[in-house]
VOPAGU-2260 file (C-alpha; in pm, 1 decimal, decimal comma):
REM VOPAGU-2260
SITE   aa  ch    i         X         Y         Z
SITE  MET   A    0    3301,8    -530,0   -7754,1
SITE  SER   A    1    3255,1    -901,4   -7662,4
SITE  SER   A    2    2986,9   -1116,5   -7800,6
SITE  ASP   A    3    2803,2   -1410,7   -7630,8
SITE  THR   A    4    2755,4   -1588,6   -7957,6
SITE  ASN   A    5    2988,6   -1877,1   -8045,3
SITE  SER   A    6    3041,4   -1993,2   -8399,4
SITE  LEU   A    7    3198,2   -2246,4   -8623,1
SITE  ALA   A    8    3223,6   -2257,3   -9000,6
SITE  HIS   A    9    2852,1   -2304,9   -9071,8
SITE  THR   A   10    2682,1   -2253,1   -8740,6
SITE  LYS   A   11    2625,5   -1987,0   -8467,0
SITE  TRP   A   12    2484,5   -2049,7   -8124,8
SITE  ASN   A   13    2421,7   -1873,0   -7796,6
SITE  CYS   A   14    2399,4   -2130,7   -7515,6
SITE  LYS   A   15    2283,9   -2003,0   -7179,7
SITE  TYR   A   16    2213,1   -2344,5   -7002,3
SITE  HIS   A   17    2458,5   -2579,2   -6851,8
SITE  ILE   A   18    2323,3   -2933,9   -6826,0
SITE  VAL   A   19    2522,5   -3203,3   -6659,7
SITE  PHE   A   20    2426,3   -3569,8   -6691,9
SITE  ALA   A   21    2535,4   -3793,1   -6410,6
SITE  PRO   A   22    2692,9   -4132,0   -6451,4
SITE  LYS   A   23    2482,9   -4445,8   -6401,0
SITE  TYR   A   24    2591,6   -4511,3   -6039,0
SITE  ARG   A   25    2542,9   -4153,9   -5920,3
SITE  ARG   A   26    2220,0   -4113,8   -6120,3
SITE  GLN   A   27    2027,3   -4365,5   -5911,8
SITE  VAL   A   28    2102,7   -4166,3   -5596,4
SITE  ILE   A   29    2024,5   -3815,4   -5737,2
SITE  TYR   A   30    1727,8   -3896,5   -5967,6
SITE  GLY   A   31    1561,1   -4121,4   -5717,5
SITE  LYS   A   32    1499,0   -3813,5   -5494,9
SITE  ILE   A   33    1435,9   -3543,2   -5757,2
SITE  LYS   A   34    1336,5   -3728,5   -6075,4
SITE  LYS   A   35     988,8   -3572,5   -6095,5
SITE  ASP   A   36    1114,0   -3221,7   -6033,7
SITE  ILE   A   37    1387,5   -3253,2   -6303,7
SITE  GLY   A   38    1126,4   -3376,5   -6559,5
SITE  ILE   A   39     884,9   -3081,6   -6495,7
SITE  ILE   A   40    1181,4   -2820,7   -6516,1
SITE  LEU   A   41    1310,8   -2970,5   -6848,5
SITE  ARG   A   42     959,0   -2982,9   -7001,6
SITE  GLN   A   43     898,6   -2618,6   -6907,8
SITE  LEU   A   44    1235,6   -2511,9   -7065,9
SITE  CYS   A   45    1150,7   -2714,1   -7384,7
SITE  GLU   A   46     805,4   -2548,8   -7405,3
SITE  ARG   A   47     955,6   -2197,1   -7361,5
SITE  LYS   A   48    1214,8   -2248,5   -7629,2
SITE  GLY   A   49     995,5   -2443,3   -7870,1
């Protein structure tokens, strides 16, 4: 049976989100168009997870 939980010596985690941060030159193009939407989504995720 496989487990989704990863672990190291003193920690365990179960990561379900893949977040990619864009480099500075690409960020201006992407974030200029959808900056407000990204902020709303990240705030909602943080509120759900505490």
